[in-house]
C-alpha positions in Angstrom: 23.8 15.2 37.8 23.8 14.2 41.4 21.9 12.8 44.3 23.9 14.0 46.4 22.6 16.3 49.0 19.0 16.7 50.9 16.8 14.7 48.4 15.1 12.8 51.0 11.8 11.4 49.1 8.7 13.2 49.7 5.4 14.0 47.8 2.0 14.1 49.1 -1.0 11.7 49.5 -4.3 12.3 48.0 -7.4 10.3 49.1 -10.3 10.1 46.4 -13.1 8.2 48.4 -16.4 7.6 47.1 -18.9 5.2 45.0 -18.7 3.7 41.5 -17.6 7.4 39.9 -14.8 7.3 42.4 -14.0 3.4 41.6 -13.9 3.9 37.9 -12.0 7.1 37.8 -8.6 5.2 36.9 -10.4 3.8 33.4 -7.9 4.7 31.0 -10.0 3.4 28.2 -12.5 6.3 29.0 -9.8 8.8 30.2 -10.5 8.5 33.7 -10.2 11.7 35.6 -8.7 10.1 38.7 -5.8 8.6 36.2 -5.3 12.1 34.9 -5.0 13.6 38.0 -2.2 10.9 39.1 -0.9 11.5 35.9 -0.5 15.7 36.6 0.8 14.9 40.2 3.3 12.2 38.8 6.6 12.7 41.4 5.2 15.1 43.5 1.3 13.6 44.9 0.5 9.7 45.5 -3.3 9.7 44.1 -5.1 7.0 46.2 -8.5 5.5 44.6 -10.7 4.7 47.4 -13.9 4.1 45.0 -16.7 1.6 46.1 -19.2 0.7 43.5 -22.6 0.7 44.9 -21.7 2.1 47.9 -24.0 5.0 49.4 -22.3 7.2 52.5 -24.3 5.2 55.2 -21.5 2.5 53.9 -18.6 5.0 53.6 -19.1 6.3 57.5 -18.6 2.6 58.1 -15.8 2.1 56.4 -14.1 5.2 56.3 -12.0 4.8 59.9 -11.1 1.6 58.4 -9.7 3.3 55.0 -8.1 5.9 56.9 -6.6 4.4 59.7 -3.6 2.7 57.5 -2.7 6.0 56.2 -2.5 7.8 58.9 1.7 8.2 58.5 1.3 9.6 55.1 -0.5 12.5 56.2 -3.2 13.0 53.7 -2.7 16.5 52.0 -6.2 16.8 50.3 -9.2 14.3 50.6 -12.5 14.5 47.5 -15.4 12.6 49.0 -18.0 12.1 46.4 -21.0 10.2 47.5 -24.9 10.7 46.5 -25.2 9.1 43.3 -26.3 5.9 45.2 -27.7 7.5 48.4 -30.0 9.9 45.3 -31.6 6.0 44.1 -35.2 5.6 44.4 -36.4 3.7 47.7 -36.7 0.4 45.8 -33.4 0.3 44.9 -32.2 -0.8 48.1 -29.3 1.6 47.7 -31.6 5.3 49.1 -30.5 6.7 52.0 -32.4 10.3 53.4 -31.5 13.5 52.3 -31.5 13.9 56.3 -29.4 10.8 56.4 -27.0 11.9 53.6 -26.4 15.4 55.1 -25.4 13.6 58.3 -23.4 10.9 57.0 -21.0 13.5 54.9 -20.9 15.8 57.9 -19.3 12.5 59.7 -17.2 11.7 57.0 -15.4 15.3 57.3 -15.7 15.2 61.1 -13.6 12.4 61.0 -11.1 13.2 58.6 -10.4 16.8 60.5 -10.1 14.6 63.8 -7.4 12.8 62.4 -5.7 15.1 60.1 -6.4 18.7 61.4 -5.2 20.3 58.5 -6.3 18.6 55.8 -7.5 20.1 52.6 -11.6 18.7 51.7 -13.4 18.9 48.5 -17.1 17.3 48.5 -18.6 16.6 45.1 -22.5 16.5 43.9 -23.7 14.0 42.3 -24.2 13.8 38.5 -27.3 14.3 36.7 -29.4 11.8 35.4 -30.1 11.0 31.8 -33.4 9.2 32.5 -33.5 8.2 28.7 -30.1 7.0 28.6 -30.8 5.2 31.9 -33.7 3.3 30.4 -32.0 2.5 27.4 -29.3 1.0 28.9 -31.6 -1.3 30.9 -33.0 -2.5 27.7 -29.5 -3.3 26.9 -28.6 -5.2 29.6 -31.8 -7.3 30.2 -33.6 -7.2 26.8 -37.0 -8.3 27.2 -36.6 -8.4 31.0 -36.0 -5.0 31.2 -38.4 -3.2 33.5 -38.7 0.2 32.1 -38.5 1.1 35.7 -36.3 4.4 36.6 -33.7 3.5 39.5 -32.9 6.9 39.7 -34.2 10.4 38.7 -32.8 13.9 38.1 -34.8 15.7 40.3 -33.8 13.5 42.8 -30.2 13.6 41.9 -30.9 17.6 42.1 -32.0 17.7 45.5 -29.3 15.5 46.7 -26.8 17.8 44.9 -28.5 20.7 46.8 -28.0 18.9 50.0 -24.3 18.2 49.3 -24.0 22.2 48.4 -25.4 23.0 51.4 -23.5 20.5 53.7 -20.6 22.1 52.2 -21.2 25.1 53.6 -22.4 24.1 57.0 -19.1 22.2 57.1 -16.7 24.7 55.5 -15.7 22.4 53.0 -15.9 23.5 49.1 -18.5 21.9 46.8 -17.3 21.0 43.4 -20.8 21.5 41.8 -20.8 18.4 39.0 -24.6 18.4 38.7 -24.8 22.3 37.7 -21.9 21.6 35.5 -23.4 18.6 33.3 -27.0 19.7 33.5 -27.6 20.9 30.6 -26.9 18.0 28.2 -26.1 15.3 30.4 -26.4 12.6 27.8 -22.9 14.1 26.3 -21.3 12.8 29.6 -22.5 9.7 30.7 -22.6 6.6 28.7 -25.6 4.7 30.9 -27.3 7.9 31.9 -25.2 7.2 35.4 -21.6 6.9 34.6 -18.9 9.2 32.8 -17.9 8.4 29.3 -14.7 9.7 28.0 -16.1 13.6 27.4 -17.5 13.1 31.4 -14.3 12.2 32.6 -12.4 15.4 30.9 -15.2 17.6 32.2 -15.2 16.3 35.8 -11.1 16.3 35.9 -11.1 19.9 34.8 -13.8 20.6 37.6 -11.5 19.4 40.2 -8.5 20.8 39.1 -10.0 24.2 38.7 -11.5 23.3 42.6 -8.2 22.8 43.6 -6.2 25.9 41.9 -9.3 28.2 43.5 -9.5 26.9 47.0 -6.0 25.3 47.2 -3.3 26.8 45.5 -0.9 25.8 47.2 -1.5 22.0 46.4 -1.4 22.8 42.7 1.0 20.8 40.6 3.5 24.3 39.7 3.4 24.7 43.6 5.0 21.4 44.7 8.0 20.1 44.8 9.5 17.2 42.4 10.7 14.0 44.1 14.2 13.8 43.4 16.4 15.9 40.4 15.2 15.7 37.2 17.3 13.9 34.7 
């Protein structure tokens, strides 16, 4: 075993940018999809979590340049943009963003990333389905008698924004991970509060993202990347 020779440290940088579905992706108790991704790319790529609970694409557009600028020396190889769960919330929640603005904001985020890093690989992801009964049950558990019994999100709205994300990906030439369609048949199996992922949901999302990378960016799968420094 020797470190002599050309063993210059070099590992890629992957950026996960989104809302609470991304922020919570490093939750080890629920087998978070982001943590599993980071584990899979150990000594090959640094997976950076830039998730912001409660944020929609309107806030995302505002903070994205400030997030990306310090990462410039790292030359991100892959950026996953995952917004929509809050954009698709009903208007009275205060998180709602219109479908038209959602499309425009996604385009702006993609355009800025490519402007800073022309060779960056990108993925978009749709919002997940909404388990409406699970959402109401969570509300009752959290607020008891003060629960309003009124949904803050609907699955029909989530589907509309998922379709918009798919269309936007086609317009800007970015592959889309269709989380809504993949989990739609039985959303209650994947969501612990009608919106956020349980362990099974995290595992399903990890598989979807891994498959998307294998399909669209095979040069970025772990086996195709060099390992930083020789193995012991």
